[in-house]
N, C-alpha and C positions, 0 to 999 in steps of 0.2 A: 265310928271308925275304931277298928280294933288294932291290936298290937301288930298284926300282920300288915295292915294298911300303912301303919306308921313306918314299919321296916321297909315296905315297898317304896314309900315316898322318899325315905332316906336313901335307899338304893338308887332310885331314879335321880335324885339331886346329886348324888355322888358320881353317877355315870355321866350326867350332864356336865358337872364340873370337870371331870376327867376329859370329856370330849372338848370342852373349852380350852383346857390346858394344852391338850394335844394340838388343837387348831392353832393356838398361839405359838407353840413350838414350831409347827410346820411353817407358819407364816414368817417367823423370825429366821428360820433356816433358809427359806427362799430368799428373803431380803439379804441375808449374809452371803448366800451363794451369788446373787446378783452383784452385790458389792465387791465380792472377791473377783468376779469376772471383770468388772469395771476396773479394778485395781490391776489385774493382769493385762488388760488392754492398755492402760496408762503406762505400765512398765514396759510393754512391748514398744509403744510409741517412743518412750524415752530411749530405749536401746537403739531403735532405728535412728533417732536423732544423733545419738552418740556415735553410731556407726558412720553416719554421713560426716560428722565433724572429724572423726578419726581419719576418714579417707581424705578429707580436705587437708588435714594436718600432714598426713603422709605425703601428699602431692607437694605441699609447700616445702617439706623437708627435702624431697627429691630435687626440687628446683634449687634450693639452697646448696645442696650437695653438688649439683651440676655447675652452679655459678662458682662455687668454691674451687672446683676442679679447673674451670676456665681461668679463674683468677690466678691459681697456682701456676698454670701453664704460662700465662702472660708474665708473671713475676720471674719465672725461670728464664723465659726468653729475654726479658729486660736485663736480668743479671748477666746473661751471656753477652749481650750487647755491651753492657758496662765493662765487662772484663776485656772484651776486644778493644773497646775505646781506650781503656787504661793502657793496654799494651801499645796501641798506636801513639798515644800521648807520650808514653815513656820513650818510644822509638824517636818521636819528633824531638823531644828534649835532648836525647843522646846525639842525634844528628845536629841539632842546633849547637850543642857544646863542641862537637867535633869541628863544625864550620867556624865557630868562634876561635878555636885553637889554630885552625889553618890561617884564618885572617891574621891573628897575632903573629904567627910564624912568618907569613908573607910580609907583614909590616916590619918585623925585625930584620928580615933579609934585605928589604928595601933600604932600611936605615943603615945597614952595614955597607951597602954598596955605594 
């Protein structure tokens, strides 16, 4: 074997090593790409789940808002009824007091006679 054969063998080994390195790089890039695709799919699934949960939350908040509106309306109605009842009670007390005064006046007139 001469010097040219030694250089040729070294060149062949270098080329084979380079092919091996390139093959490893390509395989690792494919694995990384597949891993990234899987991560993207997982992220999309999580976003879909979050979207569903957000929709449920918004529906719940809408229900709470509607219930709050109904409760406010009921409270307003009850407040109005209480005000009317207080007015009626005040009127009844006033009438009762007037009636008591009339009775006292009538009794004092009867005593004078």
